[in-house]
C-alpha positions as YAML, in Angstrom:
chain: A
units: angstrom
residues:
- id: 1
  name: MET
  ca: [94.42, 118.37, 67.46]
- id: 2
  name: GLU
  ca: [95.48, 115.31, 69.50]
- id: 3
  name: ASN
  ca: [99.35, 116.41, 68.55]
- id: 4
  name: MET
  ca: [99.19, 119.74, 69.91]
- id: 5
  name: LEU
  ca: [98.05, 118.64, 73.13]
- id: 6
  name: LYS
  ca: [100.51, 115.98, 73.53]
- id: 7
  name: HIS
  ca: [103.09, 118.61, 72.88]
- id: 8
  name: ALA
  ca: [102.00, 120.62, 74.99]
- id: 9
  name: HIS
  ca: [101.76, 118.43, 78.20]
- id: 10
  name: SER
  ca: [104.93, 116.69, 77.64]
- id: 11
  name: GLY
  ca: [106.91, 120.79, 77.55]
- id: 12
  name: LEU
  ca: [105.03, 122.54, 79.53]
- id: 13
  name: ARG
  ca: [105.33, 119.44, 82.24]
- id: 14
  name: TRP
  ca: [109.19, 121.50, 82.18]
- id: 15
  name: VAL
  ca: [108.22, 124.19, 83.15]
- id: 16
  name: ALA
  ca: [105.51, 122.79, 86.13]
- id: 17
  name: LEU
  ca: [108.73, 120.52, 87.09]
- id: 18
  name: ILE
  ca: [110.95, 123.78, 87.08]
- id: 19
  name: LEU
  ca: [108.52, 125.84, 89.31]
- id: 20
  name: LEU
  ca: [107.89, 122.80, 92.40]
- id: 21
  name: VAL
  ca: [112.29, 123.01, 92.26]
- id: 22
  name: TYR
  ca: [112.35, 126.55, 92.59]
- id: 23
  name: ALA
  ca: [108.92, 126.59, 95.18]
- id: 24
  name: VAL
  ca: [110.13, 123.73, 97.65]
- id: 25
  name: VAL
  ca: [114.34, 124.88, 97.07]
- id: 26
  name: ASN
  ca: [113.07, 128.28, 98.02]
- id: 27
  name: ALA
  ca: [110.98, 127.59, 100.75]
- id: 28
  name: ILE
  ca: [113.59, 125.16, 102.31]
- id: 29
  name: ILE
  ca: [115.95, 127.92, 101.91]
- id: 30
  name: LYS
  ca: [113.70, 130.35, 103.83]
- id: 31
  name: LYS
  ca: [111.90, 128.37, 106.38]
- id: 32
  name: LYS
  ca: [114.38, 129.52, 109.69]
- id: 33
  name: ASN
  ca: [114.65, 133.20, 109.17]
- id: 34
  name: GLY
  ca: [112.97, 134.21, 105.57]
- id: 35
  name: THR
  ca: [110.03, 136.77, 104.63]
- id: 36
  name: TYR
  ca: [107.01, 135.21, 103.32]
- id: 37
  name: THR
  ca: [107.39, 138.22, 100.43]
- id: 38
  name: ASP
  ca: [104.95, 138.51, 96.98]
- id: 39
  name: LYS
  ca: [107.27, 136.91, 95.07]
- id: 40
  name: ASP
  ca: [107.21, 133.41, 97.04]
- id: 41
  name: LYS
  ca: [103.24, 134.77, 96.58]
- id: 42
  name: LEU
  ca: [103.78, 133.90, 92.71]
- id: 43
  name: VAL
  ca: [105.90, 131.59, 92.45]
- id: 44
  name: SER
  ca: [103.05, 129.24, 94.74]
- id: 45
  name: ILE
  ca: [100.44, 130.49, 92.28]
- id: 46
  name: LEU
  ca: [102.46, 129.85, 89.59]
- id: 47
  name: THR
  ca: [103.30, 126.53, 90.12]
- id: 48
  name: LEU
  ca: [99.70, 125.44, 91.14]
- id: 49
  name: SER
  ca: [98.47, 127.50, 87.79]
- id: 50
  name: PHE
  ca: [100.91, 124.59, 85.91]
- id: 51
  name: VAL
  ca: [100.09, 121.44, 87.88]
- id: 52
  name: HIS
  ca: [96.52, 122.57, 87.17]
- id: 53
  name: VAL
  ca: [97.25, 123.28, 83.63]
- id: 54
  name: GLN
  ca: [99.24, 119.74, 83.07]
- id: 55
  name: VAL
  ca: [96.04, 118.29, 84.76]
- id: 56
  name: VAL
  ca: [93.57, 119.46, 82.73]
- id: 57
  name: ILE
  ca: [95.65, 119.36, 79.07]
- id: 58
  name: GLY
  ca: [96.28, 115.66, 80.86]
- id: 59
  name: PHE
  ca: [92.79, 114.01, 80.78]
- id: 60
  name: VAL
  ca: [91.78, 115.24, 77.64]
- id: 61
  name: LEU
  ca: [94.33, 113.64, 75.96]
- id: 62
  name: TYR
  ca: [93.78, 110.42, 78.05]
- id: 63
  name: PHE
  ca: [89.91, 110.66, 77.59]
- id: 64
  name: LEU
  ca: [91.29, 111.87, 73.28]
- id: 65
  name: GLN
  ca: [93.42, 108.92, 73.20]
- id: 66
  name: GLY
  ca: [90.98, 106.46, 74.77]
- id: 67
  name: ARG
  ca: [93.94, 105.76, 77.84]
- id: 68
  name: TYR
  ca: [90.93, 104.48, 80.14]
- id: 69
  name: LYS
  ca: [90.42, 101.54, 77.88]
- id: 70
  name: GLY
  ca: [93.81, 100.06, 78.84]
- id: 71
  name: PHE
  ca: [91.63, 98.10, 81.83]
- id: 72
  name: SER
  ca: [91.95, 95.06, 80.32]
- id: 73
  name: GLU
  ca: [95.23, 94.76, 79.16]
- id: 74
  name: MET
  ca: [96.86, 95.83, 82.70]
- id: 75
  name: SER
  ca: [99.24, 93.00, 83.18]
- id: 76
  name: GLU
  ca: [101.28, 94.97, 80.61]
- id: 77
  name: SER
  ca: [103.27, 97.91, 82.27]
- id: 78
  name: VAL
  ca: [103.65, 100.86, 79.82]
- id: 79
  name: THR
  ca: [99.55, 99.83, 79.30]
- id: 80
  name: ARG
  ca: [99.03, 100.04, 83.74]
- id: 81
  name: LEU
  ca: [101.08, 103.12, 83.46]
- id: 82
  name: TYR
  ca: [98.83, 105.05, 80.96]
- id: 83
  name: ALA
  ca: [95.98, 103.77, 81.68]
- id: 84
  name: LEU
  ca: [95.99, 104.08, 85.50]
- id: 85
  name: GLU
  ca: [99.71, 105.03, 87.52]
- id: 86
  name: HIS
  ca: [99.99, 107.85, 85.58]
- id: 87
  name: PRO
  ca: [96.67, 110.26, 85.65]
- id: 88
  name: LEU
  ca: [95.78, 108.82, 89.24]
- id: 89
  name: THR
  ca: [99.71, 109.92, 90.75]
- id: 90
  name: MET
  ca: [99.53, 112.93, 89.29]
- id: 91
  name: LEU
  ca: [96.03, 114.10, 90.08]
- id: 92
  name: ILE
  ca: [96.74, 112.93, 93.88]
- id: 93
  name: ALA
  ca: [100.17, 115.18, 93.89]
- id: 94
  name: ALA
  ca: [97.90, 118.14, 91.79]
- id: 95
  name: VAL
  ca: [95.43, 117.63, 95.09]
- id: 96
  name: LEU
  ca: [98.30, 118.05, 97.63]
- id: 97
  name: ILE
  ca: [99.97, 120.77, 95.91]
- id: 98
  name: THR
  ca: [96.31, 122.86, 95.77]
- id: 99
  name: ILE
  ca: [96.78, 121.58, 99.81]
- id: 100
  name: GLY
  ca: [99.48, 122.94, 100.37]
- id: 101
  name: HIS
  ca: [98.97, 126.18, 98.90]
- id: 102
  name: SER
  ca: [95.69, 126.85, 100.05]
- id: 103
  name: LYS
  ca: [96.68, 125.47, 103.33]
- id: 104
  name: SER
  ca: [99.62, 128.40, 103.18]
- id: 105
  name: LYS
  ca: [97.88, 130.78, 102.11]
- id: 106
  name: LYS
  ca: [96.05, 130.66, 104.81]
- id: 107
  name: ALA
  ca: [99.24, 130.62, 107.62]
- id: 108
  name: THR
  ca: [99.33, 133.42, 109.31]
- id: 109
  name: GLU
  ca: [103.86, 133.05, 109.57]
- id: 110
  name: ASP
  ca: [105.82, 132.89, 107.52]
- id: 111
  name: GLY
  ca: [107.68, 130.11, 108.59]
- id: 112
  name: LYS
  ca: [105.24, 127.64, 108.94]
- id: 113
  name: LYS
  ca: [104.14, 129.31, 104.60]
- id: 114
  name: PHE
  ca: [107.60, 128.31, 103.92]
- id: 115
  name: LYS
  ca: [107.23, 124.45, 105.62]
- id: 116
  name: LEU
  ca: [103.50, 123.51, 104.29]
- id: 117
  name: THR
  ca: [104.90, 124.87, 101.24]
- id: 118
  name: TYR
  ca: [107.98, 122.68, 100.90]
- id: 119
  name: LEU
  ca: [106.30, 119.23, 102.60]
- id: 120
  name: PHE
  ca: [103.31, 119.92, 100.32]
- id: 121
  name: PHE
  ca: [104.95, 120.71, 96.79]
- id: 122
  name: GLY
  ca: [108.25, 118.51, 98.02]
- id: 123
  name: ILE
  ca: [105.16, 115.16, 98.26]
- id: 124
  name: GLY
  ca: [103.73, 116.38, 95.19]
- id: 125
  name: LEU
  ca: [107.09, 116.55, 92.85]
- id: 126
  name: LEU
  ca: [108.23, 113.17, 94.16]
- id: 127
  name: LEU
  ca: [104.93, 111.44, 93.24]
- id: 128
  name: ILE
  ca: [105.44, 113.48, 89.70]
- id: 129
  name: LEU
  ca: [109.06, 112.20, 89.21]
- id: 130
  name: SER
  ca: [108.15, 108.98, 90.08]
- id: 131
  name: ARG
  ca: [104.95, 108.25, 87.47]
- id: 132
  name: ILE
  ca: [106.47, 110.15, 84.71]
- id: 133
  name: PRO
  ca: [106.70, 108.07, 81.04]
- id: 134
  name: TRP
  ca: [110.84, 108.43, 81.34]
- id: 135
  name: PRO
  ca: [112.57, 108.23, 78.13]
- id: 136
  name: PHE
  ca: [115.08, 105.33, 79.80]
- id: 137
  name: LEU
  ca: [111.93, 103.97, 81.98]
- id: 138
  name: VAL
  ca: [109.20, 103.91, 79.16]
- id: 139
  name: PRO
  ca: [109.88, 102.83, 75.86]
- id: 140
  name: GLY
  ca: [108.89, 104.82, 72.51]
- id: 141
  name: ALA
  ca: [108.39, 108.10, 75.56]
- id: 142
  name: GLY
  ca: [110.43, 111.10, 74.85]
- id: 143
  name: TRP
  ca: [111.87, 114.42, 76.52]
- id: 144
  name: PHE
  ca: [109.82, 116.39, 74.88]
...
């Protein structure tokens, strides 16, 4: 079960990242003269959903794998990443993406919807990219 969740969490990150990049780039392009369509709304909802699924799977893994026990060994950078930095940063990113989705949904002007989307989703994307355990930064981490 744990191995299946780990693979799902690692593989679904690519879907979440692709959706986030698409949502941000789409919002930047359409900010000036674009019309907020049902497709834009769907992209926002799908992005939000995949990010939330990632957070849920991530926290289940966090407790199944006992990552929270790493607090006693915080001097080791990889342990600190998995025990604190990764989960906390991902949670903050998910909250920002959720706020961005909610605010853009309530906005009345299309330009404002796109602006809120690219600001909040963009900051969330940068936070996520900064704390993914990339294989070139973390020994033993994989691409999938």
